[in-house]
C-alpha positions as CSV (number, residue, x, y, z in Angstrom):
1,X,-1.1,18.7,-6.0
2,X,-0.2,15.8,-4.0
3,X,2.2,13.2,-5.3
4,X,2.6,9.7,-4.0
5,X,5.6,7.8,-5.2
6,X,5.6,4.1,-4.7
7,X,8.7,1.8,-4.8
8,X,9.8,-1.7,-3.8
9,X,8.0,-4.0,-6.1
10,X,9.4,-6.8,-8.0
11,X,9.7,-10.5,-8.6
12,X,9.8,-12.8,-5.8
13,X,9.4,-16.5,-5.1
14,X,6.3,-17.9,-3.2
15,X,7.0,-17.6,0.5
16,X,9.3,-14.6,0.0
17,X,8.9,-11.0,1.3
18,X,8.9,-7.6,-0.1
19,X,8.5,-4.1,1.5
20,X,6.6,-1.4,-0.5
21,X,7.1,2.3,0.2
22,X,4.9,5.2,-0.7
23,X,6.4,8.6,-0.1
24,X,4.0,11.6,0.1
25,X,4.8,15.1,-1.1
26,X,3.3,16.7,2.1
27,X,2.7,15.7,5.6
28,X,0.8,12.4,6.0
29,X,-1.0,13.9,8.9
30,X,-2.9,16.0,6.4
31,X,-4.7,12.8,5.1
32,X,-7.6,11.1,6.8
33,X,-5.9,7.9,6.0
34,X,-3.5,6.2,3.6
35,X,-3.7,2.8,2.3
36,X,-2.5,0.1,-0.2
37,X,-4.7,-1.3,-3.0
38,X,-4.0,-4.4,-4.8
39,X,-5.2,-5.0,-8.4
40,X,-4.8,-8.5,-9.8
41,X,-5.0,-8.9,-13.6
42,X,-8.6,-8.7,-14.7
43,X,-9.7,-7.6,-11.3
44,X,-10.9,-4.5,-9.6
45,X,-8.7,-2.6,-7.3
46,X,-9.1,-3.8,-3.6
47,X,-8.0,-2.4,-0.4
48,X,-5.4,-4.6,1.5
49,X,-4.2,-2.3,4.3
50,X,-4.9,1.2,5.6
51,X,-3.5,3.4,8.4
52,X,-5.6,6.2,9.7
53,X,-4.4,9.6,10.9
54,X,-4.3,8.5,14.5
55,X,-2.2,5.4,13.6
56,X,-5.1,2.9,13.7
57,X,-4.5,0.0,11.1
58,X,-6.9,-2.0,9.2
59,X,-5.7,-5.2,7.3
60,X,-7.9,-7.1,4.8
61,X,-8.7,-10.7,6.1
62,X,-7.1,-12.2,2.9
63,X,-3.7,-11.0,4.0
64,X,-4.0,-10.8,7.7
65,X,-0.9,-12.3,9.4
66,X,1.2,-11.8,6.3
67,X,0.9,-8.1,5.6
68,X,1.5,-5.2,7.9
69,X,1.2,-1.4,7.3
70,X,3.3,1.1,9.1
71,X,4.4,4.7,8.7
72,X,7.4,7.1,9.2
73,X,5.8,10.4,9.9
74,X,9.3,12.2,9.7
75,X,9.7,10.8,6.1
76,X,6.0,11.2,5.2
77,X,6.2,7.5,4.1
78,X,3.9,4.6,4.4
79,X,5.1,1.1,4.1
80,X,3.6,-2.2,3.2
81,X,5.5,-5.2,4.6
82,X,4.5,-8.4,2.8
83,X,5.6,-11.8,3.9
84,X,5.0,-15.2,3.0
85,X,3.9,-14.1,-0.4
86,X,1.6,-16.2,-2.6
87,X,1.0,-16.3,-6.3
88,X,-2.4,-14.7,-5.8
89,X,-0.7,-11.7,-4.4
90,X,0.5,-10.9,-7.8
91,X,-0.6,-7.7,-9.3
92,X,-0.2,-3.9,-9.2
93,X,-0.1,-2.2,-5.7
94,X,-1.3,1.4,-5.5
95,X,-0.8,3.7,-2.7
96,X,-3.8,5.9,-1.8
97,X,-4.2,9.0,0.3
98,X,-7.7,10.4,1.2
99,X,-8.7,13.7,2.5
100,X,-12.1,14.4,4.0
101,X,-12.5,18.1,3.4
102,X,-12.6,18.1,0.5
103,X,-13.4,14.5,-0.1
104,X,-10.6,13.4,-2.5
105,X,-8.6,10.4,-3.2
106,X,-5.0,10.6,-4.4
107,X,-3.2,7.7,-6.2
108,X,0.3,6.7,-6.9
109,X,1.4,5.4,-10.2
110,X,1.5,1.8,-9.0
111,X,4.2,-0.8,-8.4
112,X,4.2,-4.3,-9.9
113,X,4.5,-7.3,-7.5
114,X,5.0,-10.7,-9.2
115,X,5.1,-13.8,-7.1
116,X,6.3,-16.8,-9.1
117,X,8.7,-19.8,-9.0
């Protein structure tokens, strides 16, 4: 069973930064891709950033220029660097890992990010 453990959330003022971490229990090369999803209160979970097995990244337009995704393959960890945070970035951030064969999504427990003055 795959475990994804997120950390790094918290309370930050608008314009501030946070870095989220997602540590996987096995090699991240075993996943087709890994990503971060944001769920704002009352909303559905939305993809904000993903990194594929080959290192290709994809960032949602809503956070492009502010968020970056990266990985440390030696630590089996994926990061989400969030800069210039806005109140609308508030919510729970979930780490996701996806395999193709079999097609399956794994999720972390989520980490809360609150952007408020």
